[in-house]
C-alpha positions as CSV (number, residue, x, y, z in Angstrom):
1,X,-16.9,-34.7,12.0
2,X,-17.4,-38.4,11.2
3,X,-20.2,-39.9,9.4
4,X,-20.5,-42.7,7.0
5,X,-23.9,-42.3,5.3
6,X,-22.5,-40.6,2.0
7,X,-20.1,-42.3,-0.4
8,X,-16.9,-40.3,-0.3
9,X,-15.5,-40.1,-3.9
10,X,-13.6,-36.6,-3.7
11,X,-11.3,-35.0,-1.2
12,X,-11.5,-31.4,-0.6
13,X,-14.8,-30.6,-2.4
14,X,-14.8,-26.8,-2.3
15,X,-18.3,-25.3,-1.4
16,X,-17.7,-21.9,-2.4
17,X,-19.0,-19.2,-4.8
18,X,-16.4,-17.1,-6.9
19,X,-18.5,-14.0,-6.7
20,X,-18.6,-13.9,-2.7
21,X,-14.8,-14.3,-2.0
22,X,-11.9,-12.5,-3.5
23,X,-9.6,-15.6,-3.5
24,X,-10.1,-19.3,-3.8
25,X,-8.5,-20.5,-0.7
26,X,-8.2,-24.1,-2.2
27,X,-8.7,-25.5,-5.7
28,X,-8.2,-29.4,-5.0
29,X,-11.7,-30.4,-6.2
30,X,-11.5,-28.1,-9.3
31,X,-8.2,-29.8,-10.1
32,X,-9.8,-33.1,-9.9
33,X,-12.8,-32.2,-11.9
34,X,-11.0,-30.5,-14.8
35,X,-8.0,-32.7,-15.0
36,X,-8.7,-36.2,-13.6
37,X,-9.3,-39.1,-16.0
38,X,-13.0,-40.8,-16.1
39,X,-11.7,-43.5,-13.7
40,X,-10.4,-41.2,-11.0
41,X,-13.3,-41.4,-8.7
42,X,-13.5,-45.2,-8.6
43,X,-9.6,-45.0,-7.9
44,X,-10.1,-42.4,-5.1
45,X,-13.1,-44.4,-3.6
46,X,-11.1,-47.6,-3.5
47,X,-8.3,-45.5,-1.9
48,X,-10.6,-44.2,0.6
49,X,-11.8,-47.6,1.4
50,X,-8.2,-49.0,2.0
51,X,-7.6,-45.7,4.5
52,X,-10.6,-46.2,6.3
53,X,-9.8,-50.1,6.9
54,X,-6.7,-49.4,8.2
55,X,-7.8,-46.7,10.6
56,X,-10.3,-49.4,11.9
57,X,-7.5,-51.7,12.6
58,X,-5.6,-49.1,14.1
59,X,-7.7,-47.5,16.5
60,X,-5.1,-46.0,18.6
61,X,-3.0,-44.6,15.7
62,X,-3.7,-40.9,17.0
63,X,-1.9,-41.9,20.0
64,X,1.3,-43.0,18.6
65,X,4.6,-41.1,19.2
66,X,7.0,-42.3,16.4
67,X,8.0,-39.4,14.4
68,X,7.8,-39.7,10.6
69,X,10.1,-37.5,8.5
70,X,8.7,-36.6,4.9
71,X,11.3,-35.6,2.3
72,X,10.2,-32.5,0.5
73,X,11.5,-31.4,-3.0
74,X,10.4,-28.0,-4.1
75,X,10.0,-27.2,-7.8
76,X,9.8,-23.4,-8.4
77,X,8.4,-22.6,-12.0
78,X,8.4,-18.9,-12.8
79,X,8.1,-16.7,-15.8
80,X,10.1,-13.6,-14.5
81,X,11.8,-12.0,-11.6
82,X,8.4,-11.6,-9.4
83,X,7.9,-15.5,-9.4
84,X,11.6,-16.4,-8.9
85,X,10.9,-16.8,-5.0
86,X,14.4,-17.0,-3.2
87,X,15.1,-20.4,-1.3
88,X,15.0,-18.5,1.9
89,X,11.1,-18.6,1.4
90,X,11.1,-22.1,0.7
91,X,13.1,-22.8,3.9
92,X,10.4,-20.5,5.9
93,X,7.7,-22.8,4.2
94,X,9.4,-25.8,5.4
95,X,9.8,-24.4,9.0
96,X,6.4,-23.5,9.0
97,X,4.9,-27.2,8.1
98,X,7.3,-28.4,10.7
99,X,5.9,-26.2,13.4
100,X,2.4,-26.5,12.4
101,X,2.4,-30.4,12.2
102,X,4.9,-30.7,15.2
103,X,2.3,-28.7,17.3
104,X,5.0,-26.2,18.3
105,X,3.7,-23.2,16.4
106,X,3.9,-20.0,18.4
107,X,0.0,-19.5,18.0
108,X,-0.9,-23.2,19.0
109,X,-1.6,-21.6,22.6
110,X,-4.6,-19.9,21.2
111,X,-6.3,-23.2,20.5
112,X,-9.5,-23.2,22.9
113,X,-8.9,-25.2,26.1
114,X,-11.8,-27.6,25.1
115,X,-9.9,-28.8,22.0
116,X,-6.2,-28.8,23.5
117,X,-6.5,-32.3,24.8
118,X,-7.2,-33.4,21.3
119,X,-4.7,-31.5,19.4
120,X,-0.9,-30.9,19.1
121,X,1.8,-32.9,17.8
122,X,0.8,-34.9,14.7
123,X,4.4,-36.8,14.8
124,X,4.9,-35.7,11.3
125,X,7.9,-33.5,10.2
126,X,9.4,-32.6,7.0
127,X,12.9,-32.3,5.7
128,X,14.7,-31.0,2.5
129,X,15.6,-33.9,0.1
130,X,19.2,-34.3,-0.4
131,X,19.4,-37.2,-2.8
132,X,17.7,-37.3,-6.1
133,X,15.9,-40.1,-7.7
134,X,18.9,-40.9,-9.5
135,X,21.1,-40.9,-6.5
136,X,22.9,-37.7,-6.8
137,X,23.0,-34.8,-4.0
138,X,20.3,-32.3,-4.3
139,X,19.9,-29.1,-1.9
140,X,15.9,-29.7,-1.9
141,X,14.8,-27.2,-4.5
142,X,15.1,-26.7,-8.4
143,X,14.3,-23.6,-10.3
144,X,12.4,-23.9,-13.9
145,X,12.0,-20.7,-16.1
146,X,9.2,-20.7,-18.8
147,X,7.4,-18.3,-21.0
148,X,4.5,-20.9,-20.5
149,X,1.0,-20.1,-18.5
150,X,1.5,-21.2,-15.1
151,X,-2.1,-20.8,-14.1
152,X,-2.5,-24.0,-16.1
153,X,-1.5,-27.0,-14.0
154,X,-0.7,-29.3,-16.9
155,X,2.0,-26.6,-17.8
156,X,3.4,-26.6,-14.2
157,X,3.7,-30.5,-14.2
158,X,5.0,-30.7,-17.8
159,X,7.5,-28.0,-16.9
160,X,8.5,-29.6,-13.7
161,X,7.6,-33.2,-13.4
162,X,7.1,-34.6,-10.1
163,X,9.6,-37.2,-8.0
164,X,8.4,-40.6,-6.8
165,X,5.7,-39.6,-4.3
166,X,6.3,-42.9,-2.5
167,X,9.8,-41.3,-1.4
168,X,9.0,-37.5,-1.9
169,X,6.5,-34.8,-1.3
170,X,6.7,-32.6,-4.3
171,X,5.8,-29.0,-3.7
172,X,5.5,-26.7,-6.7
173,X,5.5,-22.9,-6.4
174,X,4.0,-21.6,-9.5
175,X,4.0,-17.9,-10.7
176,X,0.2,-17.4,-10.8
177,X,-2.0,-14.5,-9.6
178,X,-5.2,-16.0,-10.7
179,X,-6.8,-15.8,-7.1
180,X,-6.2,-19.3,-6.4
181,X,-3.8,-19.9,-3.4
182,X,-3.0,-23.6,-3.8
183,X,-4.3,-27.1,-4.4
184,X,-3.1,-30.6,-3.4
185,X,-3.2,-33.5,-6.4
186,X,-5.8,-36.0,-5.3
187,X,-4.8,-39.4,-4.0
188,X,-3.9,-41.6,-6.8
189,X,-2.7,-39.1,-9.1
190,X,-0.1,-40.0,-11.8
191,X,3.5,-39.7,-10.0
192,X,4.7,-36.8,-12.0
193,X,1.6,-34.7,-10.9
194,X,1.6,-36.0,-7.2
195,X,2.0,-33.2,-4.5
196,X,1.0,-30.0,-3.7
197,X,0.9,-26.7,-5.6
198,X,1.2,-23.1,-3.9
199,X,1.2,-20.2,-5.8
200,X,4.1,-17.7,-5.5
201,X,2.4,-15.0,-3.7
202,X,1.5,-17.4,-0.7
203,X,4.6,-19.6,0.0
204,X,6.4,-18.9,3.3
205,X,6.4,-15.6,5.1
206,X,8.5,-12.8,3.8
207,X,7.1,-11.0,0.9
208,X,3.8,-13.3,0.9
209,X,0.5,-11.5,0.5
210,X,-1.7,-10.9,3.7
211,X,-4.0,-12.2,4.9
212,X,-2.4,-15.5,3.6
213,X,1.2,-14.5,4.5
214,X,2.3,-17.1,7.5
215,X,2.5,-20.3,5.2
216,X,-1.0,-21.9,6.0
217,X,-1.7,-22.3,2.4
218,X,1.2,-25.2,2.5
219,X,0.1,-26.7,5.8
220,X,-3.6,-26.7,4.4
221,X,-2.8,-28.3,1.0
222,X,-0.2,-30.8,2.8
223,X,-3.1,-31.7,4.9
224,X,-5.1,-32.6,1.7
225,X,-2.1,-34.7,0.3
226,X,-2.0,-36.8,3.6
227,X,-5.6,-37.5,3.2
228,X,-7.6,-34.8,5.1
229,X,-10.7,-33.4,3.7
230,X,-12.0,-30.0,4.4
231,X,-13.4,-29.8,8.0
232,X,-17.0,-29.0,7.0
233,X,-17.6,-32.2,5.0
234,X,-18.4,-30.9,1.6
235,X,-22.1,-31.2,1.9
236,X,-23.3,-27.9,1.2
237,X,-24.6,-27.0,4.7
238,X,-26.8,-30.3,4.8
239,X,-24.7,-31.4,8.2
240,X,-24.7,-34.8,6.8
241,X,-21.3,-35.0,5.1
242,X,-18.2,-36.4,6.6
243,X,-14.3,-35.4,7.0
244,X,-13.9,-39.1,8.1
245,X,-12.6,-37.7,11.4
246,X,-14.7,-38.3,14.8
247,X,-13.2,-35.6,16.8
248,X,-13.7,-32.7,14.6
249,X,-17.1,-31.1,15.0
250,X,-20.2,-30.9,12.4
251,X,-19.7,-27.9,10.6
252,X,-22.0,-26.7,7.7
253,X,-19.6,-24.9,5.7
254,X,-16.3,-23.0,5.2
255,X,-15.2,-20.3,7.6
256,X,-13.5,-17.2,5.9
257,X,-11.6,-14.3,7.6
258,X,-10.2,-14.0,11.2
259,X,-11.6,-13.6,15.1
260,X,-10.2,-13.3,18.3
261,X,-8.8,-16.6,20.1
262,X,-11.7,-18.4,22.1
263,X,-14.4,-17.0,20.1
264,X,-17.2,-19.3,20.0
265,X,-18.7,-19.6,16.6
266,X,-21.9,-21.9,16.0
267,X,-23.7,-22.8,13.0
268,X,-26.8,-25.1,12.3
269,X,-24.8,-28.0,12.5
270,X,-23.1,-27.3,15.8
271,X,-25.7,-24.6,17.5
272,X,-24.1,-24.7,20.8
273,X,-20.8,-24.2,22.3
274,X,-17.8,-25.0,21.8
275,X,-19.3,-24.6,18.3
276,X,-17.3,-25.0,15.2
277,X,-13.6,-25.6,14.8
278,X,-13.0,-22.6,12.8
279,X,-9.2,-22.4,13.7
280,X,-8.5,-26.0,12.3
281,X,-5.8,-26.0,9.3
282,X,-8.7,-27.9,7.1
283,X,-10.9,-24.7,7.4
284,X,-10.5,-21.6,5.4
285,X,-9.7,-19.0,7.9
286,X,-6.9,-16.6,7.4
287,X,-3.6,-17.4,8.2
288,X,-3.4,-15.8,11.5
289,X,-6.5,-17.9,12.7
290,X,-5.4,-21.4,11.5
291,X,-3.5,-23.1,14.3
292,X,-4.4,-26.8,15.0
293,X,-4.8,-30.3,13.7
294,X,-6.7,-32.9,15.8
295,X,-5.6,-36.5,17.0
296,X,-8.4,-38.0,14.9
297,X,-6.9,-35.9,11.6
298,X,-3.2,-37.2,12.8
299,X,-4.8,-40.8,12.7
300,X,-6.1,-40.3,9.4
301,X,-3.0,-38.8,7.8
302,X,-1.0,-41.8,9.4
303,X,-3.6,-44.1,7.7
304,X,-2.7,-42.4,4.4
305,X,0.9,-42.8,4.8
306,X,0.9,-46.4,5.8
307,X,-1.7,-47.2,3.1
308,X,-0.8,-45.1,0.0
309,X,2.7,-43.9,0.8
310,X,4.5,-46.5,2.7
311,X,8.0,-45.7,1.3
312,X,7.8,-42.4,3.6
313,X,8.2,-44.7,6.5
314,X,11.7,-45.9,5.4
315,X,13.0,-43.1,3.2
316,X,16.5,-42.0,3.8
317,X,16.8,-39.4,1.0
318,X,17.2,-36.5,3.7
319,X,20.5,-37.9,4.6
320,X,23.8,-37.1,2.8
321,X,25.9,-39.9,4.7
322,X,28.0,-41.6,2.5
323,X,28.0,-39.7,-0.5
324,X,31.0,-38.2,-2.2
325,X,32.3,-34.9,-0.9
326,X,32.5,-33.1,-4.3
327,X,28.7,-33.7,-4.9
328,X,28.0,-31.3,-2.3
329,X,27.9,-28.2,-4.6
330,X,30.6,-26.3,-2.7
331,X,28.2,-25.3,0.3
332,X,28.6,-26.4,3.8
333,X,26.4,-29.4,4.6
334,X,25.2,-30.9,7.9
335,X,24.4,-34.7,8.1
336,X,22.9,-36.9,9.0
337,X,19.6,-34.8,9.3
338,X,17.5,-35.8,11.2
339,X,20.0,-36.7,13.8
340,X,19.6,-38.3,17.2
341,X,22.7,-36.1,18.5
342,X,25.9,-36.1,16.7
343,X,25.8,-33.7,13.9
344,X,28.7,-33.7,11.3
345,X,29.3,-30.4,9.4
346,X,31.3,-30.5,6.1
347,X,32.9,-27.5,5.0
348,X,34.0,-26.8,1.3
349,X,37.7,-26.5,0.3
350,X,39.0,-22.7,1.1
351,X,36.5,-22.4,4.1
352,X,37.8,-24.6,6.6
353,X,38.8,-22.1,9.2
354,X,35.8,-21.6,11.4
355,X,36.0,-18.7,13.9
356,X,32.2,-19.3,15.4
357,X,29.2,-21.6,15.2
358,X,26.1,-19.9,16.7
359,X,23.0,-22.3,17.1
360,X,19.4,-21.1,17.2
361,X,16.0,-22.7,17.8
362,X,13.1,-21.9,15.4
363,X,11.8,-19.0,17.7
364,X,15.1,-17.2,16.9
365,X,16.5,-17.9,20.6
366,X,20.3,-18.4,20.7
367,X,21.2,-21.9,22.2
368,X,24.7,-22.1,21.9
369,X,28.1,-20.2,20.7
370,X,31.0,-22.3,19.9
371,X,34.3,-20.9,19.2
372,X,36.8,-22.4,17.0
373,X,35.3,-25.8,16.9
374,X,38.0,-28.4,16.4
375,X,38.2,-29.5,12.8
376,X,39.4,-32.7,11.2
377,X,40.1,-32.1,7.6
378,X,36.9,-30.4,6.2
379,X,34.7,-31.7,9.0
380,X,33.8,-30.7,12.7
381,X,31.2,-32.1,14.8
382,X,28.1,-30.5,16.9
383,X,26.6,-32.4,19.6
384,X,22.8,-31.8,19.7
385,X,22.2,-34.5,22.1
386,X,20.8,-32.6,25.1
387,X,18.5,-30.2,22.4
388,X,15.0,-30.9,22.3
389,X,13.4,-32.3,19.1
390,X,12.9,-29.9,16.4
391,X,14.5,-27.8,13.7
392,X,17.6,-25.7,14.5
393,X,19.5,-22.9,12.3
394,X,23.4,-23.0,12.4
395,X,25.5,-19.9,11.5
396,X,28.9,-20.6,10.7
397,X,31.5,-17.8,10.8
398,X,34.6,-18.1,8.7
399,X,37.3,-15.2,8.1
400,X,35.8,-14.4,4.7
401,X,31.9,-14.9,5.2
402,X,29.0,-16.6,7.1
403,X,26.9,-19.7,6.2
404,X,23.6,-20.6,7.5
405,X,22.5,-24.3,7.7
406,X,19.3,-25.9,9.1
407,X,19.3,-29.4,10.8
408,X,16.6,-31.4,12.3
409,X,17.0,-33.1,15.9
410,X,14.7,-36.1,16.2
């Protein structure tokens, strides 16, 4: 839905009454209203101007096919065991982001036929950061325990300050059960507060709370972080607002709950079929009923990266090539990731005898079994040249134990 009749000072303005819904699907606007300084609206308006100018200068941005890899650092801030979510759920969340932004999520097939030609792969993918701001190795996630109230965003950021947002996507996982699912910091936020916050009950899939248990809170909030507004244009039903995207239908308000695929839902702004795009990631439908971005949204996200976060275009912090082996924390590592084909696997001392390597794709299908790969010292190589682009799970079996790694093929 694209109109330019109203000035856009805020991204993600939430038109929602607390008494009518059990949760606040996204509190991006509340965060800006409560925590931004007096000059924030002016900075945001200037940022919007730059983004829209870039879009005008690159009208075919939605058709580009170069993949951008965004390094992710997870900051888990918690009070007790309930909020101390395991790293497996963080990896699940990363996988969801890659599937949703890559257009290879299993439910993408539910996208109505009328919108399939303008939806799908955004050519944006995500990888765990393996180099921290000081140049040291990191596994891509950090844990911080505190007794402070983590429903207070300032506490989250002071406990775990964000890393440089020109090189990293900060994702905070915070222990808070206030009814808020998550929020994104507005464009132009201070670097230590720049990123996405997901409440601990809604990160990843395993153990997440239904109906928000498929990781789509993360997808929605990262969309905000990359410049997308809510699809209904934040005008309270006036049909005159804008999300600055030309190929999303005009929509009066947010859409909650779930409905069968191909359901035509109309409103006052789009009264005829195909109706509104209730299955778009930037609406408020349940996780099971979100499954698409449009090419116009892709173009806007690319404009945001190129104007606000250009360092992401050349960041190499997902790679560990050239780093000292004793920085690798005693765990197997695969590098470079992303790779264009050859993947080197480094094994820690005492675990260099490898019996089997099994490679799975993101659907769990077994791609290849390699018995006793040839090793050189602590290393062996895997050839992914013939594999399609995407994320792969690598299971390594030694006489003593099994290890699980993830690697990205671009």
